[in-house]
C-alpha positions in Angstrom: 112.4 123.4 63.0 111.1 125.0 66.2 108.6 122.8 68.2 106.0 124.7 70.1 104.3 123.3 73.2 101.7 124.8 75.6 101.6 123.4 79.1 98.8 123.7 81.7 99.6 123.3 85.3 103.1 124.5 84.5 103.8 126.4 87.7 103.5 123.4 90.0 105.8 120.6 91.1 105.6 118.3 88.1 104.7 121.1 85.6 107.8 123.2 86.3 110.1 120.2 85.8 108.3 119.5 82.5 109.0 123.1 81.4 112.7 122.8 82.3 113.2 119.5 80.5 111.3 120.8 77.5 113.5 123.9 77.3 116.6 121.7 77.5 115.4 119.7 74.5 114.9 122.9 72.5 111.1 123.4 72.7 109.5 126.8 72.5 107.5 126.6 75.8 104.3 128.5 76.7 102.7 128.0 80.1 99.0 128.7 80.7 98.4 129.8 84.2 95.7 131.6 86.2 96.2 135.2 87.1 97.9 135.6 90.5 99.4 132.1 90.3 102.6 131.4 92.2 105.2 131.6 89.5 108.2 130.9 91.8 109.4 128.0 89.7 108.9 129.6 86.4 110.2 133.2 86.9 113.7 132.5 85.7 112.7 130.4 82.7 112.7 131.8 79.1 109.0 130.8 78.5 105.9 132.6 77.3 102.9 132.9 79.6 99.2 132.8 78.8 97.4 134.2 81.9 93.7 133.6 82.3 91.3 134.8 85.0 89.4 131.6 84.9 89.4 128.2 83.1 86.2 128.5 81.1 85.5 127.7 77.4 85.2 131.5 76.6 88.3 132.5 78.4 90.4 129.6 77.0 89.1 130.3 73.4 90.1 134.0 73.7 93.5 133.1 75.2 94.3 130.5 72.5 93.2 132.8 69.7 95.6 135.5 71.1 98.4 132.9 71.2 97.7 131.8 67.6 97.7 135.4 66.3 101.2 135.8 67.5 102.8 132.4 67.3 100.7 130.3 65.0 99.4 126.9 66.1 101.4 125.0 68.7 102.6 121.5 67.8 101.8 120.0 71.1 99.6 120.5 74.2 100.4 119.0 77.6 97.4 119.0 80.0 99.2 118.7 83.4 96.8 120.7 85.5 94.7 118.8 88.0 93.5 118.4 91.5 95.1 115.6 93.6 93.2 116.3 96.9 89.9 118.0 97.6 87.6 118.9 100.5 84.5 118.2 98.4 83.9 115.3 96.1 82.5 117.7 93.5 85.8 119.5 93.3 87.4 116.5 91.6 84.7 116.5 88.9 84.9 120.3 88.5 88.6 120.4 88.0 89.8 117.0 86.7 86.8 116.3 84.4 85.1 119.6 83.5 88.3 121.6 83.0 89.7 118.8 80.8 86.6 119.1 78.7 87.0 122.8 78.4 90.6 122.5 77.3 89.7 119.8 74.7 86.9 121.9 73.2 89.0 125.1 73.0 91.9 123.2 71.4 89.7 121.5 68.8 88.2 124.8 67.7 91.4 126.9 67.8 94.3 124.4 67.1 92.8 121.9 64.6 96.3 120.9 63.4 97.6 119.9 66.8 100.0 117.0 66.5 99.5 115.5 69.9 97.6 116.1 73.2 99.3 114.6 76.2 97.1 114.1 79.3 98.8 113.6 82.7 96.6 111.1 84.4 97.6 108.8 87.3 98.0 105.2 88.3 95.0 105.9 90.5 92.9 105.9 87.4 93.5 102.2 87.2 93.3 101.5 90.9 95.3 99.1 93.0 96.4 95.7 91.8 95.2 92.2 92.9 96.2 91.7 96.5 95.9 87.9 96.3 98.3 87.4 93.4 100.3 90.6 94.0 100.9 90.8 90.2 102.1 94.0 88.7 99.6 96.5 87.4 99.8 96.8 83.6 97.9 98.7 80.8 96.1 95.5 79.7 94.2 95.1 83.0 90.6 96.3 83.6 90.5 99.7 85.4 88.9 99.7 88.9 89.8 103.0 90.7 89.2 102.9 94.4 89.3 106.7 95.1 87.3 109.7 94.0 90.5 111.2 92.6 91.2 108.0 90.5 87.6 107.9 89.3 87.8 111.6 88.2 91.0 110.9 86.3 89.6 107.9 84.6 86.5 109.9 83.5 88.8 112.6 82.1 90.8 109.9 80.2 87.6 108.9 78.5 87.0 112.5 77.4 90.5 112.6 75.9 90.0 109.3 74.1 86.7 110.5 72.6 88.0 113.9 71.6 89.2 113.1 68.2 92.6 114.6 69.0 95.7 112.5 68.6 96.5 111.7 72.3 98.8 110.1 74.8 97.7 109.3 78.3 100.3 108.9 81.0 99.7 107.2 84.3 102.6 107.9 86.6 102.8 106.1 90.0 104.0 108.0 93.1 105.9 111.1 91.8 108.6 112.5 94.0 111.6 114.9 93.8 112.6 118.5 94.4 109.6 120.8 95.1 107.3 117.9 96.0 105.3 118.5 99.3 103.6 115.1 99.8 106.6 112.8 100.2 108.4 115.7 101.9 105.9 115.4 104.8 106.9 111.7 105.1 110.6 112.7 105.4 109.7 115.4 108.0 108.0 112.6 110.0 111.1 110.5 109.9 113.2 113.5 111.0 110.9 113.8 114.0 112.1 110.4 115.1 108.9 108.5 114.2 108.5 105.9 111.5 104.8 105.1 111.2 103.9 101.7 109.7 100.2 101.3 108.9 98.5 97.9 109.3 100.0 94.4 109.7 100.6 93.6 106.0 103.2 95.6 104.2 102.2 97.7 101.2 104.0 97.2 97.9 104.6 100.6 96.4 106.3 102.1 93.3 107.8 105.4 92.4 109.0 107.7 89.6 111.5 110.5 90.0 110.1 113.7 88.6 112.7 114.4 85.9 112.3 110.8 84.7 108.6 111.4 84.4 109.2 114.6 82.4 111.7 112.7 80.1 109.1 110.0 79.6 106.4 112.6 78.7 108.6 114.4 76.2 109.7 111.1 74.7 106.0 110.2 73.9 105.5 113.7 72.6 108.1 113.4 69.9 107.7 109.7 69.2 105.4 108.6 66.4 103.2 106.7 68.8 99.6 108.1 69.3 96.4 107.1 71.0 98.1 105.0 73.7 98.1 104.9 77.5 101.4 104.3 79.4 102.1 103.5 83.0 105.2 105.4 84.2 107.4 104.0 87.0 111.0 103.3 87.7 110.2 99.6 87.2 110.8 98.5 90.8 108.6 98.0 93.9 109.3 98.5 97.5 107.6 97.8 100.8 106.9 100.6 103.3 109.8 99.4 105.4 112.2 99.4 102.5 111.2 102.9 101.6 111.6 104.2 105.1 114.9 102.4 105.5 116.3 104.1 102.3 114.9 107.4 103.5 116.3 107.1 107.0 119.7 106.2 105.6 119.8 109.3 103.3 118.5 111.5 106.1 121.1 109.9 108.5 118.5 109.6 111.2 117.1 106.8 113.4 113.4 106.7 113.8 111.2 104.6 116.2 109.0 102.2 114.2 105.4 102.9 115.3 102.8 100.3 114.2 99.4 102.0 113.6 96.3 99.9 113.2 94.3 100.6 110.1 91.1 101.4 112.0 93.0 104.0 114.1 94.2 105.6 110.9 90.6 105.8 109.6 89.6 107.4 112.9 92.3 110.0 112.6 91.4 110.7 109.0 87.7 111.3 110.0 88.9 113.7 112.8 91.2 115.6 110.4 88.4 115.9 107.9 86.0 117.1 110.6 88.3 119.8 111.8 89.3 120.8 108.3 85.7 121.5 107.5 86.1 124.7 109.5 89.2 125.7 107.6 89.9 126.8 104.0 92.9 124.5 103.7 92.6 121.1 102.2 94.2 118.4 104.5 96.9 116.1 103.1 95.4 113.3 105.1 91.9 112.5 103.9 89.7 109.5 103.1 91.0 109.2 99.5 94.5 109.1 101.0 93.4 106.5 103.5 92.0 104.2 100.7 95.3 104.6 98.8 97.3 103.6 101.9 94.9 100.8 102.7 95.5 99.1 99.3 98.4 96.8 99.5 99.4 96.3 95.8 100.6 99.4 93.9 103.3 97.5 92.0 103.3 98.4 88.3 105.1 97.5 85.1 106.8 100.1 82.8 107.5 97.6 80.1 105.0 99.0 77.6 106.5 102.5 77.3 110.0 101.0 77.4 109.2 98.6 74.5 107.2 101.1 72.4 109.4 104.3 72.8 112.8 103.2 74.1 112.5 105.4 77.2 114.1 104.1 80.4 114.3 105.7 83.8 117.6 107.0 85.0 117.1 107.6 88.7 116.4 104.8 91.2 114.7 105.5 94.5 117.9 105.7 96.6 119.4 108.2 94.2 116.2 110.1 93.9 115.8 110.4 97.7 119.4 111.7 97.9 118.7 114.4 95.2 115.4 115.3 96.8 116.8 115.6 100.4 119.7 117.7 99.1 117.3 120.1 97.4 115.2 120.3 100.6 118.3 121.2 102.6 119.5 123.7 100.1 116.1 125.4 100.1 115.8 125.3 103.9 112.8 123.0 103.9 114.7 120.7 106.2 117.9 121.2 108.3 
């Protein structure tokens, strides 16, 4: 029996990988995108497109009714669209919270028989772990997000939980892999011969390779489990130095370790934000990012999803870095 899934945010880094893995698993995939979106990563995929001029209740309702007239109701909906960085605090509310509300309302009215709604959240919705005990973050702990991004994701999660739809919430840790631009910038910095290390105490961080995240999502989609929240990681943690060491080894470069005091980073962040206020571009380095870098414990457990669904990651950080770097080279992002 054909399984139909609609995916928001499908044309981006994570979304395009979800589309590819879903197709491999035999899903009928439909991507909902804005008009004039960059469809580079979708153009060769055998998927349907729902194009909208804006994400509004009226526009979504119309688009979903048009889809239903042709295809019937979808089995699943993956809400992957979201904003990870913004110039204005209100932008997180507008995109991560309000748009989630619009999707939920349109789905409830148009697709009442939906089997499952999967919301792509973030570990940021929980916030960093205890820096005294350095224990792993788990789903049983109280949420205390330390960034505007994390707070917006947590607020959106509450909307999902109260929607009445059968749901799954995923909280991935740092996602990396082919097409990613954030960790790519770190690799570019190492290639320049500089290995910046922020603060005196090392940060404990965790990762998930993008295809492992997509596999985890699709596992929860087809599994009988509903109304649960899962942290997604490869199950390991690394210090900043361990990450850069693995990256330098895969890049085959030597980079000068440059210690940077935390206060200097904050000063640089404020300068970047000041200058970016005169530009339309959103800077990668901002105060939210600073708070994320400042927190020392981002270790997390993936035991719940492994126990409940049987999913397990396939790619460790060293393998993932190799695959990512090869893709960047093949696509001329790095030489």
